[in-house]
Structures are given as C-alpha cells and as structure tokens.
N, C-alpha and C positions, 0 to 999 in steps of 0.2 A: 050231846050237850057239853060234856066235860072237855071234848077235843077243842071246842070253840073257846072255852074258858082258858084252857091250857095255852092256846095260841096267843090270847091276850096277855097272859102272864109271861110268855116267852118274849114278846115285844117289849114289855115294860122292863123286865129283868135284864135282858141282853142290852137294851139301850142304856139303862142306868149303869150297868157293869162296865160298858165301854167308856163311859164318861169317868166313872170312879177310878178305873184301872189305868187311865191314860198316863198318870205319873210313873207307873211301872212299865207300861207297854212302850212308851216313847224311848226311854233309855235302852231297852232291849233292842229296839229297831236300830238305834244308833250303833250299839255294840255289834250287831250282826253285819251292819254295813261295812264295818272296819275290821272284821275278822273273817276267818274261813275264806270263802270265795266271794264275799261281799254282797250276797243277795239276802233279802229279808224274808220274802214270802215263798211258801211252797204251796202250789195249787195243783191239785190232782183230781182226775175224774173218779168219782165214787158212785156206788149204787145207793139210791135214796128211796123216798116214799113211793110205794107201788112199783118198785124196781126201776124207777126212772133215774138216769144219770144226772149228776150235778158236780160242780167244782168245789172241793173242800179247801178251806184256808187253814194253813198252819204257819208257824214260824219255821224257817229253814233250819234244819238241824243236821242234815247230811249233805254230802257232796252232790252236785247237780246230776252227775251221771251214775249215781249209786245203783239204780235198778239194773244197769248194764254191767256192773262190776260183780266180783265174786260175792255170793250171798243173795243176789237177786232182790226180790221184794221182801225177804225176811230179814229182820234185824236182830242181832244178838247183843248181849251185854258187852260193853266195851268194843263195839263194832268199829273197826279202823276207818270206816267211811263217815263216822260222826264228826262234825265240826268242833272246833275248840269250845264254843258255847253250847253246843248241841247236847252234850251229856247232862249238864245241869238242867237245861230246859226240858229234856225228855223225862228225867227222873222226877222233877217237880211238877210235871204236866203243864208247865207254863206254855210249852209249844202248842198246846191245844187251844189256848185262849182266843186266837183269831177266829175260831169257829163261832164266837159270839156274833160275828158278822153274818155267818150262815144262818144263825138262829133268827137274827133280826130280819133277814130277807125272807125267811120262811122255808129254807131248804132243810133245816134241822130243828130239833127241839132241845130243851135242856136235858131231858131224860128220854132215853130210847136206846135201841140197839145201835152199836157203833157201825157207821157206814164203811163198807169194804170196797176194795178194788174189785173189778169184775172177775179177775182170775181167782181171787180169794172167795168171793161170793159163790162161785160155781163149785166150790168144794163142799158147801153145805149140802146135806141130803136134799133131794128134789122136793120132798114134802115141806121142808123148812124154807127153801127158796120161795115157795109160793106164798108164804104167810109172814115171814119175819119182818118185812117192811110194809105191813099193813098199818104200822104206826111210823111216824117220822123218825129217822135216825137221830141219835142224841149225842150231846157233848159227854155225857156219862150215862151209865146204865148198869143193870145187874151183871151182864157179862163182863163189862169193864172192871167192875169191883172184884169179881171172883178171879179174873185172870189179870190182875194188876202186876203179877210177877211173870207175865208171858215171855218177856225177853230172857229172863233167867231160865225158864223152862226150855226154851229153844236152845239156849247156850248149852245146857246140860245134855240135851239130846245130841247136839252137834259134837260135843266133846266125847261122847260115847261112840261116835262114828256112825250114828243111825241117821235115817232119812228124815230130815226136819219137816219136809212137805207132807210126808206120809203121816207124821205125828199130828200135824194140823188137821189133815183130812179125816183121819180115823179116830182121833181122840178130842182135840180141842173144839173143832167146829160142830160136831154132833152134840156135844154137851152145851156149847154156847147156844145152839139152836133151841135146845130144851129149856134152858133158863129164860131165854127171851120170849118163848111162847108162854112160859109161866108169867112173865111180866105183863104180857097182853091180857091174860086172864084176870090179872089183879090190878090193872092200871086204874089209878085214882089219884086224887090230890094228895092224900095221906101217904100213899105208896111213893109218889114222886118226891115228897118232902123227905121221907126216910132215906130214899136213894141218894139225894143231894147231901144230907147230913152224914150218911155213911161214907160217901166219897171223900168229903172233907176230912173225916176222922181217919180213914185208912191212908191218906196221903201223909199224915203225921205219924200214924202207927201202922205201917204197912203189913205187919204180921197179924194184926188183930182180926178175929173172926166174928166181929159183931153182926155182920150181915146175916148169919145163921141164927143169931139170938133174936133179931128183929123180925126176920121172916122164917118162922119155924118150919113151914112146909116147902121151902125152897129146895129144889133137888141138890143134894150134896155132891160136891166135886169128887170124882172117883180117883184122882191122882194129885 
C-alpha cells in the first residue's frame, strides 16, 4: 500500500519540482552549452528496479570520453576530467536534478538506493545484488548520505597508492549494501521524510552526523 502512495508522491513532487526549478535549470543548461565540450545531458545505463536497466539523466559534468581515460569509472576530487562547471554542479549535487525526469517517468523514486552501473553493481556481494533493488533506486538515500564524501575517500586511497577499486569492492559496497537493506526494513513515509530532510541538511553542513541521531539503529560506518 505504501509503495502506491509513494509513487503518487513521486509524480506530484517531481512534476512540481521541475516547474519550480526551471529558472535554475535553464541557465545551467545554457551555461553547459557554452562551456566544456558543449553538451548538456549525460545519459548512462544503470541498474534499476528488480535489477532491470534504465537510462539515468544527469547534467554533464565530465568530458565525454572520461570512462576511457585514466581513472575509468571512478571519479576523484578535483578530477582533471571534470568540466569547468562540473565541479560546482557535482559538489552542490545540482548535477543530479535531471533525475527528477526519471522519477516522473517511474524509473526512480525520490528516496532509495542509488542506481549503479552494471560493473559497479556486480561488486556488491551476491546476496546484496539479489535484494538491493527490490525498491526503486532513488535520487537520494541512506547510502548517499553516509557516503557523501565518497570522492574524497577515493582520492585519499588513490594518493596512498592503494587500489581504489578494491576499496570499493571490499569496504564501500558491502557497507552500502548493509545500510540499504536497513532502509528496506524501515521504509515508511516518516523514514523517507527524514531522509529528504537530512539530505538537505548535510548539503549545507557536510560534516554533520545528524543521520545517526535520527536513525539510532542505523549501522555505523566503520571508516
């Protein structure tokens, strides 16, 4: 019953947000058109609900051929492949706003586990792969909040000369899987409202640990 209610909320909120945010989104689109490589949208196949693929929408923040350049699919802080406007858009999370289109279409929800590329999805433990997308992927979620400093973590690992992909596989993704399973067990209207409020708060105060004050039984990040 809640899933149907949630879908209705997704349609109303994403539709209204696209209209309200138009004065912000249109100038960004113009700016992207005349900077970097001149392209606005970044569309990429991701794993979605019930492990089915879909195309995610984002504002373009990296060079077109970045997956084939040094660094591959992983992005570090101050990555040289980031476009002139890309750094700001990524840090402020504005680059994610086109996913409101995905939400309106039904590919995604406002709250849920972040959708991953297939290569990243397959680094989840097998038992996590089977269940993590039993809910629709989200614009924000518990894993996104806890790992909002993900690019900084990867940069630190890279600067130490360590294997960044191994760090993802052995530390980040197993824990992300654990907290997203926690979310599915606690999914409710009030949980989702709290996640949205916390997301807004940590964008302004990125070092704040309010998530653990509001969700006291949430597994603690080990690093």
